[in-house]
Short mmCIF file of the C-alpha atoms (twelve columns), coordinates in Angstrom:
data_MODEL
# 
_entry.id   MODEL 
# 
loop_
_atom_site.group_PDB 
_atom_site.id 
_atom_site.type_symbol 
_atom_site.label_atom_id 
_atom_site.label_alt_id 
_atom_site.label_comp_id 
_atom_site.label_asym_id 
_atom_site.label_seq_id 
_atom_site.Cartn_x 
_atom_site.Cartn_y 
_atom_site.Cartn_z 
_atom_site.pdbx_PDB_model_num 
ATOM 1   C CA . MET A 1   66.715  123.103 171.406 1 
ATOM 2   C CA . THR A 2   65.385  126.337 169.977 1 
ATOM 3   C CA . THR A 3   64.179  126.395 166.391 1 
ATOM 4   C CA . THR A 4   62.593  128.981 164.170 1 
ATOM 5   C CA . ARG A 5   58.972  128.783 163.195 1 
ATOM 6   C CA . PHE A 6   59.713  130.259 159.771 1 
ATOM 7   C CA . SER A 7   60.905  128.323 156.750 1 
ATOM 8   C CA . HIS A 8   62.123  131.259 154.633 1 
ATOM 9   C CA . LEU A 9   63.889  134.549 155.253 1 
ATOM 10  C CA . LYS A 10  61.154  136.437 153.408 1 
ATOM 11  C CA . GLU A 11  58.634  135.302 156.032 1 
ATOM 12  C CA . ILE A 12  60.782  136.779 158.792 1 
ATOM 13  C CA . ILE A 13  61.124  140.147 157.069 1 
ATOM 14  C CA . GLN A 14  57.329  140.253 156.569 1 
ATOM 15  C CA . TYR A 15  56.862  139.442 160.261 1 
ATOM 16  C CA . LYS A 16  59.340  142.180 161.243 1 
ATOM 17  C CA . LYS A 17  57.480  144.716 159.100 1 
ATOM 18  C CA . LYS A 18  54.183  143.661 160.678 1 
ATOM 19  C CA . LEU A 19  55.587  144.138 164.192 1 
ATOM 20  C CA . ASN A 20  57.168  147.514 163.394 1 
ATOM 21  C CA . TRP A 21  54.678  149.177 161.045 1 
ATOM 22  C CA . GLY A 22  56.877  148.499 158.023 1 
ATOM 23  C CA . ASP A 23  60.062  149.827 159.614 1 
ATOM 24  C CA . LEU A 24  63.287  147.808 159.390 1 
ATOM 25  C CA . SER A 25  66.297  148.833 161.421 1 
ATOM 26  C CA . PRO A 26  69.628  149.034 159.565 1 
ATOM 27  C CA . PHE A 27  71.007  146.422 161.996 1 
ATOM 28  C CA . PHE A 28  68.225  143.932 161.164 1 
ATOM 29  C CA . HIS A 29  68.597  144.645 157.454 1 
ATOM 30  C CA . GLN A 30  72.373  144.043 157.579 1 
ATOM 31  C CA . ILE A 31  72.020  140.600 159.190 1 
ATOM 32  C CA . TYR A 32  69.096  139.745 156.913 1 
ATOM 33  C CA . GLY A 33  71.213  140.664 153.877 1 
ATOM 34  C CA . SER A 34  74.134  138.521 155.009 1 
ATOM 35  C CA . LEU A 35  71.861  135.531 155.578 1 
ATOM 36  C CA . ALA A 36  70.204  136.067 152.188 1 
ATOM 37  C CA . ASP A 37  73.666  136.001 150.591 1 
ATOM 38  C CA . LEU A 38  74.431  132.719 152.367 1 
ATOM 39  C CA . GLU A 39  71.096  131.281 151.273 1 
ATOM 40  C CA . GLY A 40  71.869  132.289 147.678 1 
ATOM 41  C CA . VAL A 41  75.209  130.467 147.518 1 
ATOM 42  C CA . TYR A 42  73.621  127.234 146.323 1 
ATOM 43  C CA . VAL A 43  70.533  128.686 144.694 1 
ATOM 44  C CA . HIS A 44  72.272  131.268 142.511 1 
ATOM 45  C CA . GLY A 45  75.740  129.712 142.265 1 
ATOM 46  C CA . PHE A 46  77.795  132.537 143.777 1 
ATOM 47  C CA . ASP A 47  81.530  131.868 143.718 1 
ATOM 48  C CA . CYS A 48  82.753  131.349 147.268 1 
ATOM 49  C CA . ALA A 49  84.899  129.154 149.508 1 
ATOM 50  C CA . LEU A 50  82.068  126.620 149.893 1 
ATOM 51  C CA . ARG A 51  81.941  126.004 146.176 1 
ATOM 52  C CA . ARG A 52  85.744  125.881 145.902 1 
ATOM 53  C CA . ILE A 53  86.256  123.141 148.502 1 
ATOM 54  C CA . LEU A 54  83.400  121.082 147.026 1 
ATOM 55  C CA . ASP A 55  84.833  121.350 143.495 1 
ATOM 56  C CA . LYS A 56  86.145  117.839 142.805 1 
ATOM 57  C CA . ARG A 57  88.415  119.150 140.061 1 
ATOM 58  C CA . ASN A 58  90.649  120.448 142.874 1 
ATOM 59  C CA . TRP A 59  90.646  117.191 144.854 1 
ATOM 60  C CA . ASN A 60  93.901  115.225 144.856 1 
ATOM 61  C CA . PRO A 61  93.179  111.871 143.152 1 
ATOM 62  C CA . GLN A 62  96.366  110.237 144.525 1 
ATOM 63  C CA . VAL A 63  95.399  110.933 148.156 1 
ATOM 64  C CA . LEU A 64  91.672  110.305 147.743 1 
ATOM 65  C CA . GLY A 65  91.758  107.258 145.465 1 
ATOM 66  C CA . GLY A 66  90.365  109.049 142.445 1 
ATOM 67  C CA . LYS A 67  89.739  107.470 139.086 1 
ATOM 68  C CA . LEU A 68  88.499  108.888 135.813 1 
ATOM 69  C CA . LEU A 69  85.144  107.535 134.631 1 
ATOM 70  C CA . VAL A 70  84.199  107.021 130.980 1 
ATOM 71  C CA . ASN A 71  81.930  110.095 131.101 1 
ATOM 72  C CA . GLY A 72  84.961  112.257 131.993 1 
ATOM 73  C CA . GLU A 73  84.053  112.798 135.659 1 
ATOM 74  C CA . MET A 74  86.220  111.802 138.592 1 
ATOM 75  C CA . GLU A 75  85.105  109.289 141.209 1 
ATOM 76  C CA . PHE A 76  86.830  109.207 144.595 1 
ATOM 77  C CA . ALA A 77  87.156  106.356 147.086 1 
ATOM 78  C CA . ARG A 78  87.652  108.799 149.976 1 
ATOM 79  C CA . LYS A 79  86.539  112.317 150.885 1 
ATOM 80  C CA . PRO A 80  88.971  115.127 151.763 1 
ATOM 81  C CA . GLN A 81  89.547  115.413 155.513 1 
ATOM 82  C CA . ILE A 82  88.933  118.871 156.930 1 
ATOM 83  C CA . GLY A 83  88.550  120.582 160.271 1 
ATOM 84  C CA . ILE A 84  85.764  123.116 160.853 1 
ATOM 85  C CA . PHE A 85  85.999  125.904 163.408 1 
ATOM 86  C CA . ARG A 86  83.161  128.251 164.331 1 
ATOM 87  C CA . ARG A 87  84.076  131.487 166.049 1 
ATOM 88  C CA . ALA A 88  82.523  134.724 167.158 1 
ATOM 89  C CA . THR A 89  84.972  137.594 166.789 1 
ATOM 90  C CA . HIS A 90  84.826  141.312 167.495 1 
ATOM 91  C CA . TRP A 91  83.467  141.909 163.990 1 
ATOM 92  C CA . GLY A 92  81.067  138.965 163.565 1 
ATOM 93  C CA . TYR A 93  80.592  135.217 163.303 1 
ATOM 94  C CA . GLU A 94  82.545  132.991 160.968 1 
ATOM 95  C CA . VAL A 95  83.029  129.362 160.089 1 
ATOM 96  C CA . VAL A 96  86.446  128.469 158.729 1 
ATOM 97  C CA . CYS A 97  87.913  125.192 157.530 1 
ATOM 98  C CA . HIS A 98  91.381  123.743 157.091 1 
ATOM 99  C CA . PRO A 99  92.413  120.591 155.262 1 
ATOM 100 C CA . MET A 100 94.024  117.822 157.291 1 
ATOM 101 C CA . MET A 101 97.368  116.348 156.333 1 
ATOM 102 C CA . HIS A 102 98.972  113.672 158.527 1 
ATOM 103 C CA . GLY A 103 96.391  114.446 161.249 1 
ATOM 104 C CA . THR A 104 97.325  118.135 161.382 1 
ATOM 105 C CA . GLU A 105 95.412  121.178 160.130 1 
ATOM 106 C CA . VAL A 106 97.082  122.960 157.220 1 
ATOM 107 C CA . HIS A 107 97.006  126.739 157.646 1 
ATOM 108 C CA . GLN A 108 99.378  127.895 154.918 1 
ATOM 109 C CA . MET A 109 99.059  127.969 151.140 1 
ATOM 110 C CA . LEU A 110 100.169 124.722 149.480 1 
ATOM 111 C CA . THR A 111 100.107 123.540 145.877 1 
ATOM 112 C CA . ASP A 112 101.073 120.178 144.400 1 
ATOM 113 C CA . GLU A 113 101.731 118.717 147.862 1 
ATOM 114 C CA . PRO A 114 101.533 114.913 147.414 1 
ATOM 115 C CA . ASP A 115 99.850  114.258 150.807 1 
ATOM 116 C CA . LEU A 116 97.362  117.159 150.701 1 
ATOM 117 C CA . PRO A 117 93.737  116.190 149.888 1 
ATOM 118 C CA . PHE A 118 93.484  119.165 147.496 1 
ATOM 119 C CA . LYS A 119 95.659  119.883 144.472 1 
ATOM 120 C CA . ALA A 120 95.953  123.440 145.749 1 
ATOM 121 C CA . TRP A 121 95.005  124.903 149.120 1 
ATOM 122 C CA . LEU A 122 94.604  128.671 148.952 1 
ATOM 123 C CA . PRO A 123 93.474  129.851 152.395 1 
ATOM 124 C CA . HIS A 124 92.570  133.356 151.239 1 
ATOM 125 C CA . THR A 125 89.900  131.945 148.888 1 
ATOM 126 C CA . MET A 126 89.034  128.573 150.459 1 
ATOM 127 C CA . ARG A 127 89.247  128.869 154.263 1 
ATOM 128 C CA . ASP A 128 86.367  131.226 155.133 1 
ATOM 129 C CA . LEU A 129 83.217  129.168 154.554 1 
ATOM 130 C CA . ILE A 130 80.739  131.536 156.227 1 
ATOM 131 C CA . ARG A 131 81.099  135.116 157.471 1 
ATOM 132 C CA . ILE A 132 78.300  137.202 158.946 1 
ATOM 133 C CA . ALA A 133 79.418  140.642 160.079 1 
ATOM 134 C CA . ASN A 134 78.136  141.908 163.447 1 
ATOM 135 C CA . LEU A 135 76.149  138.760 164.208 1 
ATOM 136 C CA . GLY A 136 77.462  138.542 167.780 1 
ATOM 137 C CA . ASP A 137 76.330  142.110 168.490 1 
ATOM 138 C CA . PHE A 138 72.995  141.404 166.830 1 
ATOM 139 C CA . ILE A 139 72.450  138.326 169.021 1 
ATOM 140 C CA . ARG A 140 73.112  140.461 172.096 1 
ATOM 141 C CA . TYR A 141 70.709  143.141 170.824 1 
ATOM 142 C CA . ALA A 142 68.012  140.609 169.872 1 
ATOM 143 C CA . PHE A 143 67.879  139.102 173.355 1 
ATOM 144 C CA . ILE A 144 68.213  142.297 175.361 1 
ATOM 145 C CA . ASP A 145 66.369  145.014 173.418 1 
ATOM 146 C CA . GLY A 146 65.065  143.305 170.283 1 
ATOM 147 C CA . ASP A 147 61.678  141.964 169.382 1 
ATOM 148 C CA . ASP A 148 60.477  138.492 168.447 1 
ATOM 149 C CA . ALA A 149 61.383  138.971 164.769 1 
ATOM 150 C CA . ASP A 150 64.991  139.777 165.727 1 
ATOM 151 C CA . ARG A 151 65.229  136.563 167.732 1 
ATOM 152 C CA . GLU A 152 63.617  134.565 164.902 1 
ATOM 153 C CA . LEU A 153 66.252  135.963 162.520 1 
ATOM 154 C CA . VAL A 154 68.993  134.719 164.870 1 
ATOM 155 C CA . TYR A 155 67.459  131.244 165.067 1 
ATOM 156 C CA . PHE A 156 66.956  131.149 161.307 1 
ATOM 157 C CA . GLY A 157 70.618  132.134 160.927 1 
ATOM 158 C CA . ASP A 158 71.592  129.103 163.018 1 
ATOM 159 C CA . PHE A 159 69.353  126.866 160.890 1 
ATOM 160 C CA . LEU A 160 70.822  128.245 157.657 1 
ATOM 161 C CA . ILE A 161 74.443  127.958 158.814 1 
ATOM 162 C CA . GLU A 162 73.978  124.404 160.075 1 
ATOM 163 C CA . SER A 163 72.114  123.372 156.899 1 
ATOM 164 C CA . THR A 164 75.001  124.725 154.850 1 
ATOM 165 C CA . LEU A 165 77.510  122.840 157.001 1 
ATOM 166 C CA . ASP A 166 75.463  119.646 156.616 1 
ATOM 167 C CA . LYS A 167 76.015  119.936 152.854 1 
ATOM 168 C CA . VAL A 168 79.747  120.314 153.471 1 
ATOM 169 C CA . LYS A 169 79.770  117.347 155.851 1 
ATOM 170 C CA . SER A 170 78.023  115.138 153.302 1 
ATOM 171 C CA . SER A 171 80.856  115.771 150.812 1 
ATOM 172 C CA . MET A 172 83.824  116.035 153.183 1 
ATOM 173 C CA . ASP A 173 85.258  113.908 155.978 1 
ATOM 174 C CA . VAL A 174 84.993  116.397 158.854 1 
ATOM 175 C CA . VAL A 175 87.403  115.095 161.486 1 
ATOM 176 C CA . LYS A 176 87.301  118.199 163.707 1 
ATOM 177 C CA . ASP A 177 84.271  120.372 164.416 1 
ATOM 178 C CA . ARG A 178 84.927  122.990 167.073 1 
ATOM 179 C CA . GLY A 179 83.348  126.174 168.345 1 
ATOM 180 C CA . TYR A 180 79.883  127.351 169.279 1 
ATOM 181 C CA . ARG A 181 76.817  127.250 167.071 1 
ATOM 182 C CA . VAL A 182 74.804  130.460 166.719 1 
ATOM 183 C CA . ARG A 183 71.972  128.745 168.633 1 
ATOM 184 C CA . GLU A 184 74.285  128.029 171.553 1 
ATOM 185 C CA . LEU A 185 75.388  131.667 171.674 1 
ATOM 186 C CA . ALA A 186 71.760  132.799 171.441 1 
ATOM 187 C CA . ASP A 187 70.609  130.411 174.182 1 
ATOM 188 C CA . TYR A 188 73.431  131.633 176.418 1 
ATOM 189 C CA . MET A 189 72.456  135.254 175.778 1 
ATOM 190 C CA . ALA A 190 68.789  134.460 176.485 1 
ATOM 191 C CA . SER A 191 69.727  132.798 179.777 1 
ATOM 192 C CA . ARG A 192 71.842  135.820 180.804 1 
ATOM 193 C CA . LYS A 193 69.357  138.485 179.674 1 
ATOM 194 C CA . HIS A 194 68.515  139.664 183.187 1 
ATOM 195 C CA . ASP A 195 72.190  139.703 184.237 1 
ATOM 196 C CA . LEU A 196 73.127  141.994 181.333 1 
ATOM 197 C CA . TRP A 197 70.814  144.925 182.063 1 
# 
């Protein structure tokens, strides 16, 4: 298993500047910016799909055994069931989720559906948990032509994505988890480096 030796994005950008006499490529800066946005979701409270699926006000109390507490908050006996799918596409890397209803992923918009774990499922605002444009191309670049800082940024991206998904998994019942982690894609690219010249 490959890990990063850095604990913060800022350390990686400082390392990149040290290796390149202060120069940052636009490609590196783009991926760095996307990862910084992901890191800021919980720190700064940006509105996003992650926050929407974790918002218990949208959980269906009939399906999840919810009850109102004296302090006005809801308590649930069960967590919403979701499926997570990681995918690398022609434009980047994304992690999407779908709620489960009767053992099947729900892909369309639904509101007030009695068996749905959410009061409303709006795919256009709730499905796309994580999106990082051009990450697949950056992984290829990092392991063929990039330097150590580029590779560290890829590994930190894997750490950040998986840490974010761990938070989701602690609040949701993830019954499907498919696709390749960023680390798996990076390790594959590293193993094929000499074949890709």
